[in-house]
C-alpha positions, 0 to 999 in steps of 0.5 A, a space after each residue: 750790478 753787472 747787468 742792468 736788471 729791470 726791476 718792478 717794485 711792489 710796495 705800498 709805503 711811499 717813502 720806503 718805495 722811493 728809498 728802494 728805487 734810489 738804492 736800486 738805481 744806484 746799484 745800476 738797475 732800471 726800475 720799470 714801475 713802482 706800484 702799491 697794490 696787487 691789481 697794479 702789480 699783476 698789470 705791470 708784470 704783464 706790460 713791463 715784463 721786468 727781469 725781477 719783481 721785489 714784492 712786499 708781502 703786505 700791500 694794498 688790494 684784494 690780495 696780499 703779496 703772497 697771493 699776488 706773487 702766485 697769480 703773477 707766476 701763473 701768467 709769467 715766468 718772472 722771478 720774485 723776491 719777497 720783502 717783509 718787515 717781520 718774519 712771521 713763521 705762518 706767513 713764511 710757510 705760505 710764501 714758500 708755496 710760491 717758490 720765491 727767489 729770495 727774501 729781503 728783510 726791511 730795512 735792508 742795506 745796499 749790499 743785501 739788496 745787491 746780493 739778493 737780486 744777483 742771486 735771484 737773477 742767476 738762479 732764474 737763468 740757470 732754471 731756464 737753461 736747465 729747461 732748454 734743449 741745449 741743457 738736455 742735449 748736454 745732459 744726455 751726452 754726459 749720460 752716454 759718456 758715463 755709460 760708455 765708460 762703465 761698459 769699458 770698465 766691465 769689458 776690461 775686467 772681462 778681457 783681463 780675466 779671460 787671459 788667465 783662463 786655459 779652458 777653451 770653452 770657458 774662455 769663449 764664454 768670457 769672449 762672448 760676454 765681452 763682445 756683447 757688452 762692447 757692442 752696446 758700449 760702441 753705440 754709446 760712444 757713437 751717440 756721444 760723438 754724434 750731433 743728434 743724440 738719438 741717432 748716429 751713423 749706423 753703417 759706420 758702426 756696423 763696419 767697426 763692429 764687424 772688424 772688432 768681432 773678427 779680431 776678437 776670435 783668434 781661431 782661424 788661420 784664414 780670417 773670413 772676408 767681411 762683406 757689408 751692404 748697409 745703405 741705412 745711415 741714421 738709425 734710432 737707438 731703439 733699433 740700433 741696440 737690438 740690431 747690434 746685439 743680433 749682428 754680434 751673436 750671428 757673426 760670433 756664431 759664424 766665427 766659431 762654427 761656420 768654417 772648418 779645416 782652416 778654410 777662408 770663408 765669407 761673412 756678410 751683413 746687410 741692412 736696408 729698407 724694403 720700401 714698405 716701412 720696414 728694415 731688413 737685416 740679413 746676416 750670414 756666411 757661406 760656411 758649413 751651415 747649421 743642421 737641417 730643420 734647425 728651430 731658432 725658437 727651440 735653440 738651447 744656446 744663449 746667443 740663439 735665444 737672444 737673437 730669437 727674443 730680440 727679433 720677435 719680442 723687441 723688434 716685433 719682426 719675423 726671421 727666416 733661415 736659409 741653409 741652401 748655401 751656408 747659413 743666412 738669417 733674414 729679419 724684417 721689422 718695422 722702422 719704429 719700436 713700440 716703447 716698453 716692448 
C-alpha cells in the first residue's frame, strides 16, 4: 500500500484473524489490534484511533458487527469495512444503514483486500475534504465563476442585439438591461478573484462600475466627470449587490437626463459609514434636476421603482432627495441585511 494504513481487525475466529493480520502486514499496513468482541472493538477504536476498521459481521459480545459499527460511528469518524462469509440479503440491508466503506467476502485474496482498503481510505479522505473549509471555498469560487460566465453570455447577447436596433428608445431599454446584468456580473467577478468569498474591495468595484456605465452611453459630446468618495473597502455581498444596482440606476438616469445642450457636468458617488452602525450611500449630479415634488415611491419608470424597492425593502433603509443643486439621493441603511428580506 502507498501509505502505512493503521488497521483495527475485529474477528472472533483466531486462525482467520491471524491470517488476515499477516496479509495486511505483507501489504504494508500496520495492524493496531486484533479483537474478537464488540466491547473490545469499541474500546480499541477509541484508544488505537485506527485509520480503518475491518469488522466481521458475526462476532462475540452483546452486539453483532453491524450494531458495533453503528456504535463506533457515533463516537468516532473511522471508516469501516465489513467482512462476511456469506451474503444474506437481510443482513446486507441492515449493514447499509451504517454506511460502510466496503465489503470483503471471506475468504479473500491479497488483491481484494488491498483494493478494498485503498478505496475505503480514499473515499474517507474525500469525504473529509468535502466537509472542509478549503473545499467549500473552492466550491463557492466555482459557483461565482459559473454565475459570472452566465451573466457575460446574457450581456453579450443583449449587446449584439442592441447593435441592430435603430429606435433610440428601444435601444436604451437594451442598454439599461445590459447594465443591470453587468452590474451583478462584476460583483461575481470580484468575488471570484477575492481571497474572502463573502466580501471584496467595494471601492474598486464602484470605480470600475462608474467608468463602465459612463462609457455605455454615447449620448454626450462632453463626458461627465465622475467624483467618488468611497471609504468603505470591504462590503458583504448582501449589501454590495443592491448598492451596485442602485448606483447603476441613478448614474444611468443622470447620463440620460441630467445634462442637456452638450454641457459637461459632474456625477458623484459616496459610500461611507456614519458611526452609528449605518452605511450612507450618496449618488447624484449637478444637472438640470428632477421635477419639484417628485415622489420616488410613485415613480413610473422601472429604474426608479427598482431603487425605491432596493432601499426600502431589501436594505430596510431611508432615502432623501435634494434638488437644490441638481439631484442628490441620500440613502441610509444598516450594515447588516436580514436574510430573506
